[in-house]
GULO-312859 format. One record per atom (N, C-alpha, C): residue in three letters; x, y, z. Coordinates in pm, whole numbers, plus 32768, in hexadecimal, padded with zeros to 4 digits. Example, Ala and Ser with C-alpha at 12.3 -4.5 7.8 and 13.67 -1.06 7.14 Angstrom:
// GULO-312859
ALA85277DC7830C ALA84CE7E3E830C ALA85287EB6830C SER85057F1F82C4 SER85577F9682CA SER850A80038313 
// end
This chain:
// GULO-312859
MET80557F8A8000 MET800080008000 MET8059807C8000 LYS806080C07F8D LYS80BA81327F7F LYS808081AB7FC8 VAL80D481EE8015 VAL80AB82618065 VAL80F782DD8036 SER80AC8348801F SER80E983C97FFB SER80DE84268072 VAL81518459809E VAL815584BA810C VAL8157854680D0 ILE80F8859880F9 ILE80E8861F80C3 ILE80FE86838133 VAL815C86DF8120 VAL8183873F8187 VAL816987CC8153 PRO810088118182 PRO80EC889C815B PRO814888F781AB VAL818989578169 VAL81E989AC81AE VAL81D88A3D8185 LEU82038A9481E0 LEU820C8B2481C4 LEU82748B5E8224 ASP82E38B8B81ED ASP834E8BC8823B ASP83788B6F82B1 GLU83A48AF6828E GLU83CE8A9482F4 GLU84628A7282E7 GLU84B68AD282BF GLU85428AB282A9 GLU858A8A818326 ASP85588AA7839C ASP859A8A7D8417 ASP857D89EB843A THR851089B48406 THR84E7892C842D THR84E588C883BB ILE84E488F6833E ILE84C4889D82CF ILE852B882F82BA GLN85AB884C82C6 GLN861087E582AE GLN860887758315 ALA85FB87998392 ALA85F0873383FB ALA857186E183E8 ALA8502872483C7 ALA848386DE83B6 ALA848A867A8343 LEU84BD86A782D2 LEU84C4864D825E LEU852D85E18272 GLY8598860282B8 GLY85FD859C82D6 GLY85C385298328 ARG8570854D838C ARG852F84E383DD ARG84D1848F8387 LEU848284D18333 LEU8421848882E1 LEU8469842C827E ARG84D3845A8242 ARG8520840781E5 ARG855F8390822E ARG859383A882A3 ARG85D5833E82F0 ARG857182D4831E ASP84FF83008354 ASP84A182A38393 ASP843F82658332 PHE842782A682BF PHE83C48273825F PHE83FF827681D2 PRO846B822B81BC PRO84B38235813D PRO8464820780C4 ASP83FD81B380D7 ASP83B181858064 ASP833681DA8046 CYS8326824A808D CYS82B682A48073 CYS82DF830F800E GLU828183347FBA GLU829383AA7F66 GLU828B84257FC0 LEU82E484857FAB LEU82EA84FC8001 LEU82DA85797FAB ILE827085C57FC7 ILE824F863C7F79 ILE824386B37FD7 VAL828A871D7FB6 VAL8280879B8000 VAL823787FF7FA9 VAL81D388407FE2 VAL818688A47F98 VAL81A0892D7FD6 ASP81E589817F8C ASP820A8A057FBD ASP819F8A6A7F96 GLY816F8AB37FFA GLY81048B137FE4 GLY81338BA17FCC GLY81AE8BB07F98 GLY81E28C367F7B GLY82438C677FE4 SER82998C118015 SER82FA8C38807B SER83548CA78047 THR83778D02809F THR83D38D6F807D THR84608D5280B0 ASP84728CDF80EF ASP84F68CB8811F ASP852A8C4480CA ALA85878BF780FF ALA85C98B8C80B2 ALA85858B0480C0 THR85098B0180EC THR84C58A828105 THR84C88A26808C ALA849E8A578018 ALA84958A027FA2 ALA851E89CC7F78 ALA85828A207F7B ALA860889F47F54 ALA863F898C7FB4 LEU8626899D8035 LEU8656893C8098 LEU860B88B8808F ALA858E88BD8063 ALA853E88438059 ALA855F87F17FDD ALA858E88337F73 ALA859E87F27EF2 ALA85F787757EF4 PRO866587707F40 PRO86B586F47F40 PRO8670867D7F82 HIS860886967FCD HIS85C9862C801C HIS854385FC7FE5 ALA84FF86507F95 ALA847686327F6F ALA845586727EE9 THR83E886467EAF THR83B0868B7E3C THR836F870C7E6E VAL8396877D7E39 VAL836187FD7E65 VAL830588347DF8 VAL828A88537E1E VAL822C88917DC1 VAL81FD89147DFE ARG81D0896D7DA9 ARG819E89EE7DD6 ARG810689E97DD9 GLY80CD8A2B7E3C GLY803C8A307E46 GLY800E8AB67E7A ALA7F908AD47E64 ALA7F588B4F7E9B ALA7F5D8B497F32 ARG7F768BBA7F72 ARG7F808BBE8003 ARG7EFC8B958042 GLY7F088B4B80AF GLY7E938B1780F6 GLY7EA48A818105 ARG7E9A8A51817F ARG7EBB89C58198 ARG7E6389668147 ALA7DE08982813D ALA7D89892980F0 ALA7DB38924805E ARG7DCD89988023 ARG7DF5899C7F97 ARG7E7C89587F82 GLN7ED8896D7FDE GLN7F5B892E7FD1 GLN7F5088967FDC MET7F028865803A MET7EF487D48048 MET7EAF87987FCF ASN7E4C87DC7F97 ASN7E0A87AB7F1E ASN7E6A87AB7EA8 GLU7EC088107EA0 GLU7F2488137E35 GLU7F85879F7E44 GLY7FAF87847EBE GLY800687117ED5 GLY7FC4868F7EAC ALA7F4486817ECC ALA7EFA86077EA8 ALA7EF485F67E10 ARG7EEA86647DC6 ARG7EE5865B7D34 ARG7F6786247CFA HIS7FD586387D40 HIS805686077D11 HIS807B857E7D4B ALA802B854D7DA7 ALA804C84D17DEF ALA801E84567DA1 HIS806583E97DB7 HIS8046836A7D73 HIS801B82FC7DD5 GLY8018831A7E55 GLY7FFB82B37EB8 GLY7F68828F7EC3 GLU7F5082177EF5 GLU7EC781EB7F15 GLU7E96822A7F97 VAL7EF6825C7FE6 VAL7ED7829F8065 VAL7F1B83278063 LEU7ED1838E808A LEU7F0884148096 LEU7F188432812A TRP7F90845B8150 TRP7FB1847181DD TRP7FE3850081EB PHE7F9B85538235 PHE7FB885E2823D PHE8000860082C0 VAL807B863182B5 VAL80D286438328 VAL810286D3832E HIS80F6871383A1 HIS8128879A83B3 HIS81C0879983C1 ALA81FF88058392 ALA8291880C8396 ALA82C888138423 ASP827888428482 ASP82AB8851850B ASP827E87E08567 THR825D876C852D THR823A86F8857F THR829F86878567 ALA82B0863485CC ALA830685BE85C1 ALA82AD854385C9 ILE82BB84E98569 ILE82648476855B ILE82A883F88590 ASP825F83AF85E1 ASP828D832E8616 ASP82AA82D085A1 PRO83218292859C PRO833F8235852E PRO82DC81C08523 ALA8297819F8590 ALA82368130858C ALA81B781548540 ALA81A681D4851F ALA8127820284E6 ALA810881C18460 LEU816981B5840A LEU814F81838383 LEU811780F58385 GLY8154809E83D4 GLY8120801683DD GLY809380128414 GLN807780688475 GLN7FF0806D84AE GLN7F8A80A18449 ILE7FB1810383F7 ILE7F5781368390 ILE7F3580C7832C ARG7F9C808382FE ARG7F838019829C ARG7F2F7FA982D8 ALA7F487F888356 ALA7EFB7F1C8396 ALA7E697F4283A6 CYS7E4D7FBC83D3 CYS7DC17FE083EC CYS7D747FED8369 LEU7DB9800F82FB LEU7D73801F827B LEU7D5C7F9A8233 THR7D887F2C826F THR7D5F7EAA8238 THR7CCB7E928252 ASP7C917EDD82B1 ASP7C017ED982CA ASP7BBF7F3A8267 PRO7B707F098209 PRO7B377F6181A2 PRO7AD57FC881D9 ARG7AA87FB58255 ARG7A4C80168291 ARG7A95809482C0 VAL7B19808C82D1 VAL7B6780FF8301 VAL7B8A8158828A VAL7B6981D88294 VAL7B8682368227 VAL7BFE828F8245 GLY7C27829582C2 GLY7C9782EA82E7 GLY7CA282F6837E GLY7CEC835B83A9 GLY7CFC836E8439 GLY7D7183C98457 GLY7DA883BA84CE GLY7E17840D84F9 GLY7E6783C78565 LEU7ECB840D8597 LEU7F2383D785FE LEU7F0384148686 THR7F3683D586ED THR7F2484068776 THR7F7C8482878A LEU7F3C84EE87B3 LEU7F82856D87C1 LEU7FD185748844 ARG804785AC883B ARG809585D388AF ARG80E086528889 PHE811D869488EA PHE8167870E88CD PHE81FA86FD88F0 ASP824C875788BA ASP82DB874D88D0 ASP830787828957 ARG82A887AD89A8 ARG82C287D48A33 ARG825687978A89 ARG827487848B09 ARG8213874E8B68 ARG81F287BA8BCF THR817787E98BCD THR814488438C34 THR80B588168C50 PRO807B883E8CC1 PRO7FEF88178CDA PRO7F9188428C6A GLY7FA388BC8C35 GLY7F4B88EB8BCB GLY7F5B889D8B4A LEU7FD788838B21 LEU7FF088388AA7 LEU7FC287A78AB4 ASP7FDA876B8B28 ASP7FAB86E28B3E ASP7F1386DB8B38 TYR7ED0873F8B72 TYR7E3D87438B6E TYR7E0C874F8ADE LEU7E4A87A78A90 LEU7E2087BB8A05 LEU7E35873D89B2 ALA7EA686FA89C4 ALA7EBE867E897A ALA7E58861489A0 ARG7E3F86068A21 ARG7DE1859E8A4F ARG7D5485B88A19 THR7D2486338A24 THR7C9C865189F6 THR7C92864B895E SER7CFD866E8918 SER7CFD86648886 SER7CF085D2885A ASN7D35857988A0 ASN7D2E84EB887D ASN7CA584B0889F ILE7C6B84DC890D ILE7BE484AF892E ILE7B8184E088C5 ARG7B8F855F889C ARG7B3985978835 ARG7B43854887B3 ALA7BBD8522878E ALA7BCF84D88712 ALA7B8E844E8719 ARG7B97840E878D ARG7B5B8389879B ARG7AC3838E879F ARG7A8D83EF87E7 ARG79FC83EF8800 ARG79AD8445879F LEU79E584B68777 LEU799E850E871B LEU79D18502868B HIS7A4184BB867A HIS7A7B84A485F5 HIS7AA8852685B4 HIS7AD885848606 HIS7B11860185D4 HIS7BA985F485D9 VAL7BE585E38565 VAL7C7685D3855A VAL7CAF86568523 PHE7D0C8692856C PHE7D47870F8541 PHE7DD086F88502 GLY7E02875E84BE GLY7E7C874F846F GLY7EF5872484BE ASP7EFF8750853B ASP7F75872B8589 ASP7F73869985B5 GLN7F0886518590 GLN7F0285C185AA GLN7F258570852E ALA7F5C85B284C8 ALA7F8F856F8450 ALA7F238519840E MET7EBC855A83DC MET7E4C8515839E MET7E7884C28325 PHE7E408449831A PHE7E5583F682A4 PHE7DCD83D0826A VAL7DC783BF81E7 VAL7D4883AA81A0 VAL7D5F834A812C ARG7D0082F18114 ARG7D0382A1809A ARG7CF682FE8021 ARG7D4782E77FBD ARG7D45833E7F47 ARG7CBC833C7F02 THR7C7F82C87EF7 THR7BFE82C07EB2 THR7B9483137EF9 VAL7B93830E7F7D VAL7B30835C7FC9 VAL7B5083F17FC0 PHE7BCF84137FC9 PHE7BF9849F7FBC PHE7BC984D97F38 ASP7BDD848E7ECB ASP7BB384BF7E48 ASP7B1B84C97E3E ASP7AD484667E76 ASP7A42846A7E73 ASP7A0B84E67EBA LEU7A5085107F25 LEU7A2485857F72 LEU7A5286087F33 GLY7AA486017ECB GLY7AD6867A7E8D GLY7B4886BB7ED9 GLY7B8C866D7F2D GLY7BFB86A27F7B GLY7BCE86F37FF2 PHE7C2B873B802D PHE7C0A8791809E PHE7BAE88038070 PRO7B4C882680C0 PRO7AF98899809C PRO7B4E89178098 ASP7B2F8970803C ASP7B7F89E9802A ASP7B588A508093 LEU7B888A39810D LEU7B6B8A90817E LEU7BEC8AD181AC ALA7BE18B4A81DE ALA7C568B92820F ALA7C8D8B588290 ILE7C398B1382DB ILE7C5E8AD4835A ILE7BF68A688377 MET7C158A0D83CD MET7BBB899F83F4 MET7BA689398383 GLU7BFE893C831E GLU7BEF88DB82B2 GLU7C01884C82E3 ASP7C5688388349 ASP7C6C87B2837E ASP7BF3878283CD LEU7BB787DA841B LEU7B3D87B78463 LEU7ACE87928403 GLU7AB987E3839D GLU7A4D87C8833E GLU7A68874982EE MET7AE7873382CA MET7B0A86B98280 MET7AEF863D82D4 SER7B1386408353 SER7AFE85CB83A8 SER7A6985B183BB ARG7A17861883C1 ARG7987860583CB ARG795085C3834D ARG798185EB82D9 ARG795485AF825B ARG7985851F824F LEU7A008507827A LEU7A34847F8276 LEU79E2842282CF HIS79BE84538344 HIS797283FF83A1 HIS78EB83D58367 ARG78B484278310 ARG7836840182D0 ARG784B83948267 ARG78C8837F823E ARG78E8831981D9 ARG791482958214 GLY79438296828E GLY7976821B82C9 GLY79B582348350 ARG7A0A81DA8379 ARG7A4781E383FD ARG7AC9823283FA LEU7ADD82808463 LEU7B5B82C68479 LEU7BA0828784F0 ARG7C21826C84E4 ARG7C6B822B854F ARG7CD4828A8588 LEU7CD98291860D LEU7D4882D58650 LEU7DAC826A8677 LEU7E248272863E LEU7E89820A8653 LEU7EDD822986CE PRO7F1881C2870B PRO7F6B81D98782 PRO7FEF821F8763 ALA8022821586E9 ALA809E825C86C6 ALA808882F286D8 THR80F1833786FF THR80E383C38725 THR810F842486B8 SER80CE849786BA SER80F9850C866E SER811F857586D6 THR819E859686DD THR81CD85F68742 THR81D186828704 ALA817386D4872E ALA8162875986F3 ALA81B387C2873C SER81D5882A86F4 SER821A889C8731 SER81BA88E9878B SER81EC891187FE SER819B8960885C SER81BA89F58851 ARG82048A1E87EA ARG82398AA587E4 ARG81CC8B1187E9 ARG81638B01879B ARG80FA8B68879A ARG80AA8B64881B LEU80938AEE884F LEU80468AE188CC LEU808F8B25893F THR810F8B09894D THR81598B4189BD THR81758BD689AB ALA81808C03892E ALA819A8C908916 ALA81288CE88948 HIS80AE8CB6893C HIS80388D058964 HIS80018CDB89ED GLY80378C6F8A26 GLY80018C3A8AA2 GLY7FA58BC58A83 THR7FC88B4F8AB5 THR7F818AD68A8D THR7EED8ADA8AAF TRP7ECB8AFE8B2B TRP7E3E8AFB8B52 TRP7DEF8B648B04 ARG7E2C8BD78AEC ARG7DE88C3D8A9C ARG7DCF8C098A0E MET7E338BC489D6 MET7E238B90894E MET7DBA8B218949 ILE7DB38ACF89B0 ILE7D4C8A6789B3 ILE7CC18AA689AE ALA7CAC8B0C8A01 ALA7C2A8B518A00 ALA7C128B948978 PHE7C7A8BD08941 PHE7C6E8C1588C0 PHE7C478BB38851 MET7C858B40884D MET7C668ADF87E5 MET7BD78AA987F1 GLN7BA98A97886C GLN7B1E8A6E887F GLN7ABF8ADB884E TYR7AE38B578867 TYR7A948BC98838 TYR7A8C8BC887A0 LEU7AFC8BB0875D LEU7AFD8BAF86CB LEU7AA88B3D8694 LYS7AAD8AC986D6 LYS7A598A5986A9 LYS79C58A7986BA LEU79A38ABC8728 LEU79188AE5873B LEU78EC8B4486CD LEU79448BA086A6 LEU79238BFA8637 LEU79098BAB85B8 TYR795C8B46859F TYR794B8AF58526 TYR78C58AAC8528 PHE78A88A6C8599 PHE78298A2185A1 PHE77B18A7E859E ALA77C58AFC85C3 ALA77598B5E85BE ALA77458B978532 GLY779A8B7084D3 GLY77888B9A844B GLY77D38C178422 VAL78368C408472 VAL78858CB6844F VAL78E18C9483D9 ASP78F48CF68380 ASP79488CE5830C ASP79D58CBD8335 PRO7A0C8C4D82FF PRO7A938C218326 PRO7AFF8C89830E GLU7AF18CE082AC GLU7B578D478297 GLU7B5C8DA7830D SER7AE88DC88346 SER7AE58E1C83BD SER7B268DD58434 ILE7B0D8D53843F ILE7B498D0584AC ILE7BE08CFD849A ARG7C0D8CEC841C ARG7C9E8CE58403 ARG7CE18D68842B ALA7CA28DD98409 ALA7CDB8E5A842E ALA7CE18E6A84C5 ARG7C7B8E38850A ARG7C7A8E3F859C ARG7CE88DE885D7 TYR7CFC8D70859C TYR7D668D1785CA TYR7DEF8D5785B7 ALA7E048D948542 ALA7E868DD28525 ALA7EA48E448585 ALA7E3D8E8785B5 ALA7E508EF88611 ALA7E778ECA869D GLY7E608E4A86BD GLY7E808E178741 GLY7E0D8E2787A2 PRO7E1A8DEC8818 PRO7DAA8DE78875 PRO7D798E6E88A5 GLY7DD08EC088DE GLY7DA28F418910 GLY7D268F318965 LEU7CC58F878950 LEU7C458F7C8994 LEU7BE88F258941 LEU7BAC8EC38980 LEU7B518E6B8937 LEU7AD38EB4890B LEU7AAA8F158958 LEU7A348F638932 LEU7A638FD788DB CYS7A6F8FBC885A CYS7AA4901F87FF CYS7A33906387B2 ARG7A5690C88763 ARG79F191188720 ARG79E790FC868A GLU7A249090865A GLU7A1A907385CC GLU7988906385A3 ARG796D908E852B ARG78E8907884F2 ARG78F38FFE8497 PHE78D58F8A84CE PHE78E88F0D8484 PHE787E8EFF8417 ARG78AB8EC883A6 ARG784F8EAB8338 ARG781F8E1C8346 PRO77A48DFD8316 PRO77778D738317 PRO77C98D2182B4 ALA77D38CA282CF ALA78278C4B827C ALA77E38C2D81F7 SER78378C178194 SER780A8BE38113 SER78628B6A80F7 ARG782E8AF28112 ARG78818A798111 ARG785B8A1F809F ASN78BC89CE8079 ASN789F89658016 ASN784688FE8057 PRO77EC88C0800C PRO779888588048 PRO77E887DE806E 
// end
């Protein structure tokens, strides 16, 4: 079962070589594709010796869809540049997909630091993935290629594309959370304060479920937590079915 690893990047020159080096070392039989969303640094040049580099329109959903268009694998595996993947993950992905009812899934989340806040976030994220079937990008989502194509790829959303994709996948079949870990960077969480960021992310998800336009939510996310009771005039969402 051929697996294509797709890594969306934007200005990741500080992390890209180490990330791709780990992926090449631990998963040598996987196709490795980096999708650059218009980096202004040396990301693309540093990635080129390690992976197929393609250019895509900025935006994680668009970049991942562009990577999928260039991929040849029966399984598409989407990995963030700032995460470290357990070498056991590939075997577990292939094993779980021998069940035709499984359409995709993700890995068990952990962070590169241990604090009460980060441990709480990892634990609740894994519970959410098991019970609500919401798999987020930092859990290294994997998808059967046939199902991905049937769904038209990731929805073209400015943010929450991983949440929406996992909801659509769950309507098609089973999603599995595997025991292998995806160790995510805690840099943004700790920069703004972990507990504040946890509350902020829940706030953004509530906005999404309330029908707020994802572009407005993306702008709010980029601005950082600040005061949760902000004065933005949010637009209603216009989403793909």
